[in-house]
C-alpha positions in Angstrom: -14.2 11.8 24.4 -15.8 12.2 21.6 -14.8 10.2 17.8 -15.3 12.3 14.9 -13.9 11.4 10.6 -12.5 13.5 8.3 -13.6 13.3 4.5 -12.9 10.8 2.3 -9.5 11.9 -0.1 -10.7 9.3 -3.0 -11.6 6.3 -4.2 -9.0 3.0 -3.4 -10.0 0.2 -4.6 -8.3 -1.9 -1.4 -7.5 -5.7 0.0 -8.5 -6.0 3.2 -7.5 -9.7 3.2 -3.6 -9.5 2.4 -3.2 -8.0 6.0 -4.5 -7.9 9.2 -7.2 -4.7 9.5 -5.6 -2.2 11.1 -6.2 1.6 11.1 -4.9 4.6 12.6 -6.3 7.4 14.8 -5.8 10.6 15.9 -5.8 12.0 20.0 -5.9 15.3 20.2 -7.4 18.2 21.6 -10.4 19.8 20.6 -11.1 24.0 19.6 -12.5 23.7 23.3 -10.0 22.1 25.2 -11.4 18.6 25.3 -9.6 15.1 24.5 -11.0 13.8 20.5 -10.3 10.9 18.5 -10.6 11.4 14.9 -9.5 8.7 12.2 -6.2 9.2 9.9 -6.6 6.6 7.7 -9.1 4.7 6.4 -10.9 1.4 8.0 -10.7 -2.2 6.4 -7.2 -2.2 4.9 -3.7 -2.6 6.1 -2.6 1.1 7.2 0.1 0.8 10.1 3.4 2.7 10.9 2.4 6.0 11.6 5.3 8.7 11.8 3.5 11.7 13.4 5.5 15.6 12.6 4.1 19.0 13.2 1.6 19.1 10.1 1.0 16.0 9.7 1.0 12.1 9.7 2.8 9.4 7.2 2.4 6.3 6.9 2.0 2.5 5.3 -1.0 1.8 3.6 -2.4 -1.1 1.7 -3.8 0.0 -1.8 -5.1 -2.3 -5.3 -6.7 -5.8 -5.5 -6.3 -8.9 -3.6 -3.7 -10.2 -6.2 -2.2 -7.1 -6.7 -2.4 -5.5 -3.1 1.1 -3.4 -2.6 1.8 -0.8 0.8 2.3 2.6 -0.2 3.4 6.0 2.2 0.5 8.2 2.5 0.3 11.6 4.2 -2.4 12.7 6.3 -2.1 16.5 6.3 -3.1 18.7 9.3 -4.9 22.1 8.0 -6.8 20.2 5.7 -7.4 16.8 7.3 -7.0 14.7 3.7 -5.1 12.4 2.8 -2.8 11.5 -0.4 -0.1 9.4 -1.5 3.6 10.3 -1.9 5.4 7.6 -2.4 2.8 6.5 -5.7 5.8 3.6 -6.6 4.1 0.8 -8.7 7.3 -1.4 -8.6 7.4 -1.1 -5.2 5.9 -1.3 -1.3 7.6 0.8 0.7 7.1 0.4 4.7 8.4 2.2 7.9 8.4 6.1 7.2 10.8 7.6 9.5 11.6 11.5 8.7 15.4 11.8 8.3 17.3 14.7 10.7 19.1 18.1 9.4 22.2 16.4 10.2 24.9 18.4 8.6 25.9 20.0 5.4 27.1 16.7 4.7 24.3 15.1 4.6 22.2 17.3 2.5 23.7 16.0 -0.6 23.6 12.4 0.4 19.9 12.8 1.4 18.7 16.2 1.2 16.7 18.6 3.5 13.3 17.3 4.9 13.3 14.2 3.6 11.7 10.3 4.4 13.0 7.5 4.7 11.3 3.9 4.2 12.1 0.7 3.9 11.1 -0.3 0.2 10.5 -3.5 -1.0 12.4 -4.0 -4.2 11.5 -6.4 -7.5 14.0 -8.9 -6.6 12.7 -9.2 -2.9 15.3 -7.6 -1.5 15.0 -4.9 1.6 16.5 -2.0 0.9 16.4 2.1 2.6 15.3 4.7 0.3 15.1 8.3 0.4 12.3 10.4 -0.8 12.5 14.2 -0.8 9.3 16.1 1.1 7.9 19.4 -0.3 10.9 19.1 -4.2 10.5 17.0 -7.1 13.7 15.2 -6.5 13.2 11.6 -7.4 13.1 9.2 -4.0 16.5 7.1 -4.7 18.1 4.1 -2.7 20.5 5.2 -0.1 22.3 2.3 0.5 22.9 -1.2 0.1 25.5 -2.6 2.6 23.7 -6.3 1.6 21.6 -6.6 4.9 17.7 -7.4 4.4 16.0 -4.3 6.7 13.1 -4.7 8.2 12.8 -0.9 10.5 15.2 1.6 11.1 16.5 4.6 12.9 18.2 7.5 12.8 21.1 9.0 14.6 23.1 12.1 15.4 25.8 11.6 12.9 24.3 9.5 9.8 24.1 6.6 11.5 22.2 4.4 12.2 20.0 1.9 13.7 18.2 -1.0 12.1 16.6 -4.0 12.7 17.9 -6.6 10.1 16.9 -9.7 8.9 17.8 -12.7 9.6 18.5 -16.1 11.7 18.4 -15.1 14.0 17.0 -11.1 13.5 19.5 -8.7 15.1 20.0 -4.8 15.6 23.0 -3.3 13.5 24.8 -0.4 13.7 26.2 1.7 10.8 27.2 4.9 9.8 26.2 6.5 6.3 30.1 7.0 6.0 31.0 3.2 5.8 28.6 1.8 5.8 30.2 -2.0 5.2 31.2 -1.5 8.9 28.7 -3.3 10.0 28.3 -3.6 14.7 26.4 -6.2 15.8 24.7 -5.2 18.6 21.9 -7.3 19.9 20.3 -10.7 18.7 16.1 -10.9 18.6 14.8 -7.3 18.9 11.6 -6.1 18.6 10.0 -3.6 16.4 10.8 -0.6 18.2 14.2 1.1 17.2 14.4 5.2 18.1 17.0 7.8 19.0 16.8 9.9 21.8 19.0 13.0 21.2 19.4 14.2 24.8 20.4 11.2 26.2 22.8 10.1 23.1 22.0 6.5 22.7 19.3 4.7 20.9 16.7 2.6 21.8 14.9 -0.8 21.2 12.9 -3.1 22.3 14.7 -7.5 23.2 13.5 -10.4 24.0 16.2 -12.2 25.9 15.9 -15.1 28.8 12.2 -14.8 28.2 12.1 -11.6 29.3 10.6 -8.4 27.2 13.4 -5.5 27.9 13.9 -2.1 27.0 16.9 -1.4 26.3 19.5 1.4 25.1 22.3 1.6 22.3 25.4 3.9 23.1 27.0 4.7 19.3 30.3 6.3 21.2 31.1 2.9 23.8 29.4 0.2 22.1 26.9 -0.7 24.9 23.7 -2.2 25.6 21.8 -1.3 28.0 19.0 -3.1 29.6 16.8 -0.5 31.8 13.5 -2.2 32.3 10.6 -5.1 31.6 8.3 -4.5 29.2 5.2 -6.5 29.2 5.2 -9.6 27.1 4.5 -8.9 23.6 4.9 -5.1 24.0 7.4 -4.3 20.7 6.4 -0.4 20.5 7.0 3.0 22.2 7.5 6.5 21.7 8.9 9.2 22.8 6.8 11.5 24.8 9.7 13.1 26.8 13.2 12.9 26.5 12.4 11.1 29.7 9.6 8.8 29.4 8.2 6.4 26.6 5.1 5.6 26.7 3.1 1.7 25.5 0.0 0.2 24.8 -1.2 -2.5 26.0 -4.7 -3.5 25.0 -6.9 -0.8 23.9 -4.7 1.1 27.1 -1.9 3.3 26.5 1.1 3.7 29.5 3.6 6.1 30.5 6.8 5.2 32.1 10.4 7.1 33.3 12.8 5.6 32.0 15.1 6.4 35.4 12.5 5.0 37.8 11.5 3.1 39.5 7.9 2.9 39.4 5.8 1.0 38.0 4.3 2.0 34.8 1.4 4.5 35.0 -1.6 4.8 32.6 -1.7 7.9 30.4 -4.9 7.0 28.3 -7.9 4.6 27.8 -8.8 4.3 24.7 -10.9 1.1 24.7 -13.8 3.1 23.6 -12.4 3.7 20.3 -10.4 0.3 19.7 -11.5 -2.6 20.6 -8.4 -5.3 19.7 -5.2 -4.0 19.9 -3.4 -1.0 19.9 0.0 -1.4 18.2 1.7 0.5 17.0 2.4 4.9 18.6 3.8 7.8 17.4 3.5 11.5 19.5 3.8 15.2 18.7 4.5 16.9 22.3 3.6 20.1 20.0 -0.3 20.3 20.5 -0.2 17.1 22.2 -1.1 14.6 19.5 -1.1 10.7 20.0 -1.6 9.2 17.0 -1.7 5.3 17.2 -2.5 1.9 14.9 -6.0 -0.2 16.0 -5.1 -4.2 15.1 -9.1 -6.1 14.4 -9.3 -8.5 16.8 -9.3 -11.6 14.6 -13.2 -12.9 13.4 
């Protein structure tokens, strides 16, 4: 594989000391069908939480001075290979960009089509869900506030959400936008990885329980949690490859695991040549076989 670079976006005053340095990279095929790796975000600052789409990659990126650093939602465009700040909110920091599914007619009123949701750290320190319309002039708005301090989230198929709620202990909570105050406790001590599988009709998340690290499902209809298989210790993040398989990283290598198979995970991509530290986040797009991944630098 080869490593390519992209054109610079603009001059940004970045702070490399505010958080761990990380960079988002993209694995895809070049014009000759050979695998290549190129940079999505600039190196030397905090960039994390990629959400890949057919047109590009959304991610959280740190800008500002050392004492006034904040996180903004950026977009890397596949067509132009350029980056741009799509949130531009001096008063807020945004994390966890997530594409909102087009659910039904009523969802247009609540969130709008082609929207992006994100966790926003508001001036009082509260972490709430906001909506960012894409390709529209409508302003960003808070989606809801049901009292939860939210870290991560995943959308279901019926305007429902599974969220990482900060607390003692941290927990996974489930609710519907129609009745957000009716909160169902799903599990304690979840990891960062929250997702929804429409083919199976279940939410999925990672979970620490009894000194084991599990890949678990939550069925919203029956409110049941099922622990499918153990993950390596320290692995909290994953991405869907197919409806029946996920990929996760350990060190600089990416492994693929079939959900309903007793077989161990198999090596999918060895990316240690491009990431000397740890790959911490993954986001896969089947169309074009594109994999966005976060490389976190080793501590000095």
